[in-house]
C-alpha positions in Angstrom: 0.2 0.1 0.0 1.3 3.5 -0.9 0.5 6.2 1.4 0.8 9.2 -0.8 1.8 11.7 2.2 5.1 11.3 2.8 5.3 8.7 0.2 5.4 5.3 2.7 4.8 2.0 1.2 3.8 -0.3 3.6 3.2 -4.5 3.2 -0.4 -5.0 4.7 -1.1 -8.5 5.8 -4.7 -8.7 5.3 -7.2 -5.8 4.2 -8.5 -3.7 6.8 -12.1 -3.7 6.3 -13.5 -0.5 4.5 -14.8 1.4 7.2 -11.1 0.9 9.0 -9.2 1.9 6.2 -9.7 5.5 6.1 -8.2 5.9 9.6 -5.7 3.3 9.1 -4.4 5.9 6.4 -4.7 8.9 8.2 -2.8 7.2 11.1 0.1 6.3 8.7 0.4 9.7 6.8 1.4 11.8 9.9 4.6 13.2 9.5 7.0 12.1 11.7 8.6 14.6 14.4 12.0 14.9 12.0 9.5 16.0 8.8 8.2 19.0 7.5 4.7 19.5 7.0 3.5 19.2 3.3 2.2 22.2 3.1 5.3 24.1 4.3 7.3 26.7 1.7 10.4 26.4 3.5 13.3 28.4 2.4 16.3 25.9 3.4 20.2 27.0 3.5 21.9 27.5 -0.2 24.2 24.0 -0.4 24.7 23.7 -3.8 25.0 26.5 -6.8 26.1 26.0 -10.3 28.3 28.1 -12.3 27.3 29.3 -16.1 31.1 29.9 -17.2 30.8 29.6 -20.7 28.8 31.3 -23.3 29.6 29.2 -26.3 29.6 25.5 -26.9 31.5 23.5 -29.9 28.3 22.0 -30.6 25.6 22.8 -32.4 22.4 20.9 -30.6 19.0 22.0 -32.3 17.1 21.7 -28.8 19.6 23.1 -26.6 17.7 25.4 -23.7 20.9 27.6 -23.7 21.1 28.3 -26.9 24.8 27.4 -26.9 25.4 28.8 -23.9 24.0 32.4 -25.1 21.0 31.7 -23.8 19.2 33.8 -26.4 21.0 36.6 -25.7 21.2 37.0 -22.1 24.2 35.8 -21.4 26.4 37.2 -24.2 29.8 37.1 -22.2 31.8 34.3 -20.1 32.1 34.4 -16.8 35.5 36.2 -15.0 37.1 35.0 -12.1 36.0 37.5 -9.3 32.8 37.0 -10.8 33.1 32.8 -9.8 34.9 33.9 -6.9 32.4 35.8 -5.4 30.0 33.1 -6.1 31.8 30.5 -4.5 32.9 32.7 -1.5 28.9 33.3 -1.1 27.8 29.9 -1.2 30.0 28.9 1.4 28.8 32.1 3.7 25.2 31.2 3.2 25.5 26.9 3.5 24.9 25.3 6.6 28.5 23.8 7.4 27.4 20.8 8.8 25.8 19.5 5.5 27.8 18.7 2.4 27.6 21.7 -0.5 28.2 21.7 -4.1 29.6 23.4 -6.4 28.7 22.2 -10.2 30.0 24.0 -13.8 27.5 24.5 -16.8 27.3 26.4 -20.0 27.7 26.3 -23.2 30.6 23.5 -22.6 32.3 24.6 -19.7 35.5 23.1 -21.0 36.2 26.0 -23.1 36.9 27.6 -20.2 39.4 25.0 -19.1 41.6 27.6 -17.1 38.5 29.3 -15.1 37.0 25.4 -14.2 40.8 24.2 -12.8 41.1 27.7 -10.7 37.6 27.5 -9.4 37.9 23.9 -8.2 41.1 24.3 -6.1 40.3 27.4 -5.0 36.8 25.8 -3.6 38.5 23.2 -2.8 41.1 24.9 -0.3 38.3 27.6 1.1 36.0 24.5 1.9 38.8 22.8 3.3 39.9 25.8 5.4 35.7 25.7 6.8 36.1 22.3 7.4 32.9 22.2 4.9 32.5 18.8 2.6 32.6 20.0 -0.7 31.7 18.0 -3.9 31.9 19.0 -7.7 29.1 18.4 -10.5 29.9 18.7 -14.2 27.3 18.7 -16.9 29.7 18.3 -20.3 29.1 17.3 -24.0 33.0 15.2 -23.2 34.5 15.9 -26.4 37.4 18.5 -25.3 38.1 16.4 -22.3 42.6 16.8 -22.1 44.7 14.7 -19.8 44.8 17.4 -17.0 40.7 17.6 -17.5 40.5 13.7 -16.3 43.6 14.1 -14.0 41.7 17.2 -11.9 37.9 14.9 -12.2 39.8 12.4 -10.5 41.2 13.8 -8.1 38.0 15.4 -6.7 34.9 13.9 -5.7 32.9 15.1 -8.8 29.6 13.8 -10.6 30.0 14.4 -14.0 27.4 14.0 -16.2 28.1 13.5 -20.1 25.1 14.9 -22.6 25.2 12.2 -25.7 22.4 11.0 -27.4 23.6 7.0 -28.5 25.5 5.1 -31.2 27.3 7.5 -34.3 24.3 7.3 -36.2 21.9 9.3 -33.4 24.6 11.3 -31.7 25.9 12.5 -34.7 22.6 13.8 -36.2 21.3 14.9 -33.2 24.4 16.9 -31.9 26.7 17.9 -34.7 29.5 20.2 -34.1 28.9 23.5 -34.7 30.8 25.6 -37.7 30.8 26.0 -41.5 31.7 22.3 -41.4 29.5 20.8 -38.6 30.6 17.3 -39.1 29.8 14.7 -35.9 30.6 14.6 -32.6 30.5 10.8 -31.8 34.1 9.7 -32.3 35.9 12.8 -30.5 33.6 12.3 -27.4 34.0 8.4 -27.3 38.1 9.5 -27.6 37.8 11.8 -25.2 36.0 10.1 -22.2 37.5 6.5 -22.6 40.4 7.3 -20.4 37.7 8.4 -18.0 35.8 5.8 -18.1 38.3 3.1 -17.5 39.3 4.8 -14.7 37.3 7.8 -13.0 39.1 7.4 -9.8 37.0 9.5 -7.3 34.8 10.7 -9.5 30.6 9.3 -10.7 30.4 9.4 -14.3 26.6 9.4 -15.9 25.6 9.9 -19.4 22.5 11.7 -20.2 20.2 11.0 -23.3 18.0 13.3 -25.4 15.1 11.5 -26.8 13.0 13.5 -29.6 9.7 12.4 -30.7 11.6 11.6 -34.5 13.7 8.4 -32.9 11.9 6.1 -29.8 14.4 3.2 -30.2 15.6 3.8 -26.2 17.2 0.2 -26.0 19.6 0.7 -29.3 20.6 3.4 -27.6 20.8 2.6 -24.3 22.8 -0.2 -25.4 25.4 2.1 -27.7 26.1 3.8 -24.4 26.6 0.9 -22.6 29.4 0.1 -24.7 31.3 3.0 -24.2 32.1 1.8 -20.6 28.9 4.5 -19.0 27.6 2.5 -16.0 24.6 4.8 -15.8 22.7 5.8 -18.7 19.6 8.5 -17.9 17.4 9.5 -20.6 15.0 12.6 -20.8 12.2 13.7 -23.1 12.0 16.9 -24.9 9.2 18.2 -23.5 9.6 21.9 -25.5 11.4 22.4 -28.0 12.0 25.8 -30.7 10.2 25.5 -33.7 11.4 22.0 -34.8 8.4 20.0 -33.8 11.2 17.6 -32.7 9.4 17.7 -29.3 7.3 14.9 -27.9 3.3 15.2 -28.4 0.1 13.6 -26.6 0.7 10.6 -29.4 3.8 10.2 -28.4 3.8 9.5 -24.3 2.6 6.0 -24.8 5.1 5.0 -27.5 8.0 6.3 -24.7 6.9 4.7 -21.7 7.2 1.5 -23.8 10.3 2.1 -24.9 11.8 2.5 -21.7 9.8 -0.1 -19.8 11.5 -2.1 -22.3 15.0 -1.0 -21.3 14.0 -1.0 -17.6 12.7 -4.7 -17.7 16.2 -5.6 -18.9 17.8 -4.1 -16.3 15.5 -6.1 -13.7 16.2 -8.9 -15.4 20.2 -8.5 -14.8 19.5 -7.0 -11.2 18.3 -10.6 -10.5 20.6 -11.9 -12.3 23.1 -10.3 -9.4 24.1 -7.6 -12.0 23.7 -3.5 -10.7 21.1 -1.3 -12.6 22.1 1.1 -15.1 19.4 2.4 -16.2 19.4 5.8 -14.1 15.7 6.8 -14.4 14.7 3.6 -13.1 17.4 3.6 -10.0 16.6 6.9 -8.9 12.6 6.2 -8.4 13.8 3.2 -6.9 15.7 5.0 -4.6 13.0 7.9 -4.1 10.8 4.7 -3.1 13.4 3.3 -1.0 13.8 6.6 1.5 10.0 7.5 1.1 11.4 10.7 -0.5 8.6 13.1 -1.0 8.5 16.6 -1.3 6.6 19.6 -2.6 9.1 20.6 -5.3 10.3 17.9 -8.5 14.0 20.0 -7.3 16.1 22.4 -5.4 15.4 25.3 -7.5 15.5 28.8 -5.3 15.4 26.1 -2.4 18.4 25.0 -1.7 19.8 25.4 -4.9 21.0 28.3 -7.5 22.4 28.8 -11.0 25.0 31.7 -11.7 24.7 34.0 -14.5 28.1 34.9 -16.5 27.1 38.5 -15.0 26.8 37.0 -11.4 23.1 37.2 -11.0 21.7 34.2 -9.1 18.9 32.2 -11.0 16.1 29.9 -9.6 17.6 27.3 -12.4 20.4 26.5 -14.5 17.4 26.7 -17.3 16.7 30.3 -16.5 19.6 32.6 -17.1 18.4 35.7 -18.3 14.3 35.0 -16.9 13.4 37.6 -14.6 11.4 35.8 -12.5 14.1 33.6 -12.0 16.5 36.1 -11.0 16.6 36.2 -7.4 19.9 37.8 -6.3 23.2 38.0 -6.5 26.4 37.1 -4.5 25.9 40.2 -2.4 22.3 39.2 -1.3 19.1 36.8 -2.2 15.8 38.6 -2.2 14.0 36.8 0.5 10.7 38.1 -0.5 11.2 37.1 -4.2 12.6 34.0 -3.2 9.3 33.1 -0.9 6.6 34.2 -3.8 8.8 31.4 -6.1 8.8 29.0 -3.6 5.0 29.9 -3.2 4.4 29.9 -6.7 5.6 27.1 -7.4 4.8 24.4 -4.5 3.1 21.2 -5.8 -0.1 22.3 -3.6 0.0 25.7 -5.9 -0.5 23.6 -9.0 -4.4 23.0 -9.8 -3.5 19.9 -11.9 -1.3 18.7 -9.6 -3.5 18.7 -6.2 -5.5 15.7 -6.3 -2.8 13.8 -8.2 -1.2 10.7 -6.0 1.9 10.7 -7.6 2.3 14.0 -6.6 5.1 13.8 -4.2 7.0 11.6 -5.8 6.7 14.0 -9.6 6.2 17.4 -7.4 4.6 18.9 -10.6 7.6 18.3 -13.2 10.3 20.7 -14.0 9.0 24.2 -13.2 10.5 25.1 -17.0 8.8 22.4 -18.1 5.6 23.2 -16.4 4.5 24.9 -19.2 4.7 22.1 -21.4 2.8 19.5 -19.5 -0.5 18.1 -20.7 -2.6 15.1 -19.5 -0.6 13.0 -21.9 3.0 13.2 -19.8 0.9 13.3 -17.1 -0.3 9.9 -18.0 3.3 8.5 -18.9 4.6 9.6 -15.0 1.7 7.8 -13.6 2.5 4.6 -15.6 6.2 4.6 -15.5 5.5 5.5 -11.7 3.3 2.4 -11.1 5.4 0.3 -13.4 8.5 1.0 -11.0 6.1 0.7 -7.5 5.2 -2.5 -8.8 9.3 -3.3 -9.6 10.3 -2.3 -5.8 7.6 -4.6 -4.2 9.0 -7.5 -6.0 12.3 -6.5 -5.4 11.7 -6.1 -1.4 9.6 -9.0 -0.8 11.2 -11.6 1.1 10.0 -14.5 -0.7 11.6 -12.9 -3.8 14.9 -11.1 -2.4 15.2 -14.8 -1.4 16.0 -16.2 -4.8 20.1 -16.4 -5.7 21.9 -14.1 -6.7 18.9 -11.1 -6.7 20.7 -8.3 -5.0 19.3 -6.8 -1.5 20.1 -3.6 -3.0 17.6 -2.4 -5.5 19.2 0.7 -7.2 22.7 1.3 -7.7 22.4 4.6 -10.2 23.0 7.5 -9.9 20.5 9.6 -7.9 
């Protein structure tokens, strides 16, 4: 039984009478002493930032939300050192030192600004060490520009590296071509540059992220091709909004996307039963959420524990919203508390009309703030179908009778959350 508030899953031995069921659910849904009430709008300490260090990219993906780092003219120049340093100092001053902090790097392509990235990692590491703060890093990269000194930096720090790769050579070269007059493909350059890191990631955690367009739903082939390069974790993200290309998923595409994703997930569950880990991030993340009883009125930390810093030093609630006034909540000098609270209040899942009666509301949490305008009945049906599938998988994997089977790992999910 799934109790929607706080996402609690119970194995009920013997169904209670209908007259008792409501009272039982009410008692099981009560918050614990350490839990926030789900109605609360909580402005937590800022524990994570991403620095949009680059306003350019060596690839030219048609669906790029950042317009290759320029954000449709909102970020015309790349970040300078003074801006990066001020943002790192502000993060360390605002964070709760008892909890980990994260400095991320985005763009554009972050490794276009290689020198700044290296300098920022070393500076943040030194400052955190002096303050006795546990720090980690994250980088979202297309993987094609990695050099030996970059890989050495990544290996020697606790970093989450997300490599944007859409599939094998044909898919990758079509969806993610190079920039310039003679673009060419990017697959071979990515494969060569990432091979040493995938073979020996050191302290880093490396994952792949693929964007799915409505024109190609062969997710199994994409998954196999990406895993074949050496990636141990692969996540898929459907394109929900495009810039007039017609590549975003439409109402009739969501059932096809669900079936394609489920096919990969079923194969990964068979692999888990044989003793292997789950490599599909979409599935691993959902299983971990269910194991933790994850429940949030927000789909992410945007404007709460997380901010993204533009090249001009403005602090935005989301890295996808650089230059968007509604997401601009301050700078390294100060965060506007009133604007921040208004932002969070307006995006609370209880403020979303379509979400209030949905059983999946605390697992989905209303979906990405930036993509909310593209939310539809079909996309919400997909989310519910996917979570139903994952709930069934979780219940099976944690059933003692099933878990006692030979070679079945008791830990259901090994992917990167």
